[in-house]
TIGU-134726 format. One record per residue: z, y, x of N, C-alpha, C, O in turn. Coordinates in steps of 0.2 Angstrom, whole numbers, plus 5000, padded with zeros to 4 digits. Atoms other than C-alpha are relative to their C-alpha. Layout:
% residues N
ZYXZYXZYXZYX;...
//
This chain:
% residues 315
500049945004500050005000500050065004500450075009;500149944996499550175007500150064995499950064990;499949945003500150345002499450045000499150045005;500549955000498850474997500050045006500650065008;500049964994498350565013500350074999500650095004;499849935001498650735006500850004999501150045001;499350005001500350685000500449985006500950005007;499750024994500750595016500250065005500750065008;499949944996500550765025500650044998500850085002;499549965002501850845014500649974997501150004995;499450035003503050715009500650015003501150025000;499449994997504350755022500250074997500850084996;499849945002504350935016500250004993500750034990;499850025007504450874998500749985000501150004996;499350035000505950775002500550055002501150054999;499549954997506850905012500150064995500750084994;500049955004506451034999500349994993500550034989;499850015006507050944984500850005000501149975004;499349995000508850994979500449944999500149894995;499650065002510250864979500350014993500950024993;499749985007510450884960500549954998500949974994;499550045002511550734959500750025002501249995000;499349974997512950834968500150074995500650104997;499949935004512750984955500149994993500149934990;499950005008513151024937499250014998498850035001;500749995003511651034925499850075001499250085003;500249934999511651224926499850025007499350055008;500249994993511651224945499349975002498950005005;500650034998510251104946499450044997498950045000;500549965004509251204933499850065004499250085005;500149944996509451364944499749985006499250025008;500350024993509051274960499249984999498850005003;500750015002507451204952499650064998499050075001;500349945002506951364944499850045006499350085006;500149964994507151454961499449985004499150025008;500650034996505751344968499450014997498950005000;500649995004504551384955499650065001499950125001;500549954999503051494959499550004995499049954995;500550005005501951534944499350015003499250055008;500749994997500051534947499850075000500050104995;500249935000499351694952499550024995499550074992;500549995005497851674941500049934995499749884997;499950065004498351544927499349984997498850034996;500750025003496851444920499950034994500450034989;500149975006496051534906499949954994499649904995;500150045006496151464889499950054994499950114995;500249965005495651534872500650054998500550114996;499449965002497451584867500649965002500649905002;499350034999499251554872500550054996500550114996;499549965004500651604860500649965000500749904999;499350035000502551574861500250014993500150074990;499750005007503351534844500749975000500949945005;499350035001505051494838499949964993499849994988;500050045007505151354824500749974999501249985003;499350035001506651274816500149935003499649895002;499850064997507451134825500549964997500849994992;499450035004508751004820500650035000501050034996;499449975000510151104826499950085002500450115005;500149934999509451284827499350015003498849975002;500749984998507851374834499849965005500149945010;500350054995506651274844499450045003499050064999;500649964998505451364856499449965002499549905005;500650044998503651304858499550055003499650115002;500549964997502151374867499349964998499249904999;500650035003500451344858499450025004499350085005;500649984996498851334869499349984995499349924993;500750015003497051344861499549995005499550045010;500550014995495651274871499450055000499250084995;500649965000494151364877499449954998499049925002;500550045003492951264866499750044994500050084991;500449975006491651324853500349994994500350044989;499750025006492451234839500749975001500749915003;499350024999494351214839500249974993500849954993;499850035006494351144821500049935000500249894995;500150085000493950964826500349975006500149915008;499750034994494950944842500749974998501049994993;499450035001496550844843500650055001500450115004;499449964998498350924844500449955004500749905001;499550044996499450864858500650035000500750095003;499449974999501250894857500349975006500449915007;499850024994501950894874500750015002501050065000;499349994997503650864882500050005007499849955010;500049994993503950924899500549955004501049935000;499650044996504750824913500650045002500650105001;499449964998506350874922500749964999501249994999;499450035001507550734920500550014994501150004994;499749985006508050794903500550065001500850094997;499549954998509050934913499650065001499950124999;500349944998507851054920499250004998499049964995;500749985002506051124919500050034993500450034990;500149965007505351224904499350014999498849975002;500749985002503851294896499650035006499050015007;500449974994503351384912499849955005499349955008;500150054995503551244924499449954999499049935003;500550045001502251144915499450044996498950014993;500649955002501051294910499349985002498949974998;500750014997499651244922499849934997499249924995;500250065002499651064916499850004993499349974991;500149995008499651114897499350035000498950024995;500649965000498251234901499449955001498949954998;500550044997497251104910499849944994499249934993;500150055005497450974896499750034994499250004991;500449965005496951104883499350005000498949994996;500749994999495351134891499649935001499049924999;500350074999494950954897499949964995499449924994;500150055005495250854882499450024995499049974994;499649945001494950984873500549994994500449944990;499550005005496451004862500450064999500550105004;499449965000497751114855500649975003500749915001;499450034997499251084865500750044998500750104998;499349975002501051124858500549975005500749915005;499550024995502251124873500750014997500850074994;499450005004504051094867500650015005500749985010;499449994996505651174875500649974997501050014993;499550045003506851044869500750025004500750045009;499349994997508751054872500149965006499949905006;500050044993509151004890500849985001501250024999;499350024998510650904895500350035006500050055010;499650025006512050914896500350054996500550044990;499749955004512551084890499750014994500150024989;500449995006511251104877500049954995499949954989;500050065005511450934870499849935004499349935008;500150064997511550754876499649964995499449984989;500450055004510550604869500450004993501049994992;500850005000509750604856499750074999499250084996;500249935002509650794855499250015002498950044998;500749984998508050814866499549964996498949984994;500450045003507250664857499950034993499350034990;500049985006507650734840499650075000499250084995;500449945000506950904845499249995001498850024997;500750024999505250824851499849974993499249994992;500250025006505150734835499950054995499450054991;500049955005505550884824499350055002499050074997;500649964998504150984834499449964998498949994996;500650045002502950844831499950004992499350004990;500149995007503250844812499850074998499450084994;500349935002503051034812499350015002498950044998;500850004998501351014821499649974995499149994993;500450035005500850894808499950044994499450044991;500049965006501351004794499650075001499450104996;500449944999500451154802499349995004499150045007;500650024996498951064810499450044999499050065003;500649975002497651154800500150085003499650115005;499949934998498451324804499950015008499750065010;500150004992498451274823499349995002499150015008;500750014998496651234822499849935002499349925006;500150064998496751054825499849954994499749974989;500250055004496050894817500649974997501049945000;499450045003497350824804500049935002500649905001;500050074999496850654809500149985007500149925009;499950024993497150664827500650045003500550095007;499449974997498950714831500249955005500349895004;499850044994499550654848500650025003500850085002;499449984996501150654858499949985007499549935009;500050024993501350654877500550035004500950085001;499549974996502450694891500049975007499749915008;499950034993502850664910500749995001501150035000;499350014998504350584917500549994994500449954990;499550005005505850614906499650024993499850004988;500449995006504550694894499649954998499549944992;500350065002503650534894500449964996500249924991;499550045004505250454888500050034993500049994988;499949975006505350584874499449994996499449984989;500650025004503550554869500049934997499849924991;500050075002503750364868500549994995500449964990;499550015005505350384858499750034994499950014988;500349975006504450504846499549964997499549954991;500550055003503050374843500449954997500249934991;499650045004504450254839500350034994500349994988;499749975006505350374827499550014995499650004989;500649995005503650414819499949944996499849944990;500150075003503350234816500549984995500449964989;499450025004505050194810500250044994500450024989;499949955005505250354799499450014995499550044990;500650005005503550334791499650075001499150074997;500449944998502850504798500250035006500850035008;500749995002501950584805499549955003499849915008;500450054997500450474809499750035006499550095007;500249984994499950484827499449965002499349905001;500650034998498250454834500049975007499649925009;499950034993498850414852500650035003500950085001;499549974996500150444865499850005008499449955010;500250004993499950494883500650015004501050055004;499450014996501350444895499850005008499549965010;500149994993501350504913500649985004501250015003;499550034997502450404924500750004997501250044999;499449985005503750394910500649965002500649915006;499350034999505650354911500049964994500149984988;500150045006505650204900500749954999500849934994;499450045000507250104905500550025005500350045010;499449984996508950134913500149945005500749915005;499950054995508649994926499850025007499350045009;500049974993508950044944499949955005500049965011;500150064995508649874952499349975000499349915003;500650024999506849854950499750005007500050035011;500350004993505749814965499750075002499850095008;500349944998504949984964500650055002500550105006;499449964998506750064964500249985007500450035011;499850024993507149964980499550025005499750045010;500549984995505450014988500050075001499950105006;500249935000505350194983500650044998500550104997;499449975002507150244979500250055005500750095004;499849954995507250344995499450025004499049985006;500649974996505950455004499450014997498950025000;500649995004504750474990500050054995499850044990;499949945004505250634983500450004994500750054992;499650005006506150574967500549945001500449884999;499650064998507650474974500449974995500650004990;499650045004508750344966500650044997500750044991;499449965003510350454965499850054995500250064990;500149955005509450594956499849974993500049994988;500250035007508650474943500649974997500649974991;499450025003510350394940500450064997500750054992;499649945003511150564938499650034994500050054989;500449985006509750614925500349964994500549994989;499750045006510350464914500750024999500950024993;499349985001512150514917500150074996500550074992;500049935004511750694910499849994993500150014988;500350015007510750634895500349954996500449964990;499750065004511450464890500549975004500549925007;499450034995513150444899500349944998500649905002;499750065002513650304888499649945001499049944998;500450054998513050144895499749964994499149944994;500250045006512950054878499450044996499050004994;500549965003511850194871499349995004498850005001;500650014996510550154885499649944997499049944999;500450065003510049994876499750024993499349984991;500349985007509550094860499350025002499150055007;500749984999507650104859499850075000499350095003;500149935000507750284856500250045006500150105007;499849984994508450304873499649965005499350005010;500450044996507550164882499549964996499649914993;500550035004505950124873499849925002499649894998;500150064998505749964883500449954997500349894996;499550045004507249894873499849994993500149954990;500250015007506349904857499749934999499349905002;500150075001506249724849499249994998499049944998;500650015003504549764841499650075002499850125000;500449944998503149884848499450004996499050044997;500650005004501849844835500050064996500550094994;500149945004501149984825500150065004500050125000;499949934996501350114839499350025001498849985001;500749974999499850224843499749985006500049965011;500350024993498550184856500250055005500450105004;499649984994499250224873499550015006499249965008;500250004994498650294889500650015005501050065004;499450004996499950264903499750025007499349985010;500249994993499750344920500649985005501250005004;499550034996500750254934499850025007499350015009;500149984993501050314952500349945004500849915002;499950064996501050174965500750015004501049965005;499449994995502450254976500650044996500850094998;499649975005503650294962500649954998500449894996;499550055002505350214958499949984993500149924991;500150025007504850214940499349964999499149944993;500650045001503250114943500049944996499649934991;500050075003503849944937500250014993499949974989;499850005007504650004921499450034996499350014990;500649985003503050104917499549944999499249944993;500550065001501949944920500349964995499949934990;499750045005503149844910499950024993499849984988;500149985007503049954895499350004998499149984992;500750005001501149964896499849934998499449914993;500150075002501149774896500349984994500049944990;499750015006502349764882499650024994499549994989;500449975006501249874871499449964999499249954994;500650045001499749784875500149934997499749904993;499850075003500649614871500150014993500149964989;499849995007501149694854499350024996499450034990;500749995003499249724850499950085000499450104996;500149935000499349914854499450015005499549995011;500649984995497649974862500350045006500650105005;499749974994498250024880499650005006499349955008;500449994994497450094895500550025005500950075004;499549984995498350104911499550035006499050005008;500349974994497750224925500550005005501050035005;499550014994498550174941499850035006499250025008;500249964994498550284956500549985006501150005006;499650034995499250184971500350055004500950045006;499749954995499450334982500450054998500650105001;499649945003500350444970500849995000501049935001;499250005000502250484970500150034993499750064990;499849975006503250534955499950085000500050115004;500149935001502750704948499350035003499250095003;500649974997501050714957499550034996499150074998;500449975005500150764941500250074999499850114995;499849935000501050934942500050035007500350085008;500149974993500450964960499350025000498949985003;500749995001498751044956499650015006499050015006;500449994994498251074974499849945003499349945007;500150064997498150894977499349974996499349984990;500650035003496450804974500249944995499949934990;499850055004497350654967500250024993500249994988;499849975006498150764954499450024996499450004990;500649985003496450834949499649934997499449934991;500350065003495750654947500449974995500149954990;499650035006497150594937500050034994500050004989;500049965006497150734925499349994996499349984990;500750025003495250704922500049934997499749934992;500050065002495450524921500449984993500249954989;499650005005496850534909499750034993499750004988;500349975005495950654898499449964997499349954991;500650045002494350544898500349944996499949924991;499850065004495350384893500350024994500249984989;499849985007496250474879499550024995499550004990;500649985005494650544872499649944998499449934992;500450075002493850364873500449964995500149934991;499650045004495350294864499950034993499950004988;500149965007495150434850499349994997499349994991;500750005003493250424849499749955004499349965009;500450054997492650254855499350015000499050034995;500749995000490850254861499749954995499949894994;500450045005489650184848499649955004499249975008;500550064997488850014853499549984995499649984989;500550025004487249964847499849925001499349904998;
//
């Protein structure tokens, strides 16, 4: 296994620069991560970006809506997005570039969700309920948003991938809304820290095991709760009836094995599932837009999602 050459050149700097969040409070970690963020000097142009506040389960919920640069936005999907950050940090700004890119490349209306972050704003299932509520809101307002009522999607990266997967389970179990697909980027799927990929990549690959364990401690501190499918989707006894799935897996990621296991479980349950595997990637590589592997992964994820939604006609 070989690390992507561009990542190999910066991996030491990535490791040194990542704060020891497992020694911090949630607020301290949030501040440390935010201090490292540099917004794009020239954000990718989209047709429109609008910040809104909607009703959440326990109060106002902030969202950011992106409309794509497309001639006709009345027939595009609507993707409700949950940002990564261990359920503790990151926000609408940290994932602005990714959401802009998805809006244009799919193309789609993208609804980015600023869910409650653990632990101060809410522990499990606060973030999951916020993501679900935003998805229901998007379904109810999809014509107003300019999306196709028949193509509502959920997606997320890392901890956001967990929230997207949980939202898909909730939507199935609660009977609404109908989802056309889900896009999961190196998702957090199970609280299992003893997998082979954790052993191989739990140190020295940018997203260390102590940090990953700390994320779970902030969001789902009660071990018994971690077996609930709305915390660990891999624990769901039945995955049938879930929407078609595109899963992006990074080869040098402690979460590699759980992401693969979930994709295999979905496929085994009869869910159309496409896996895009990037051997040289590390956790979070799709939010590193300067990397060629990031550009390829974004393009391939969008292409796979489009093909799931609109399969090519065979003659």
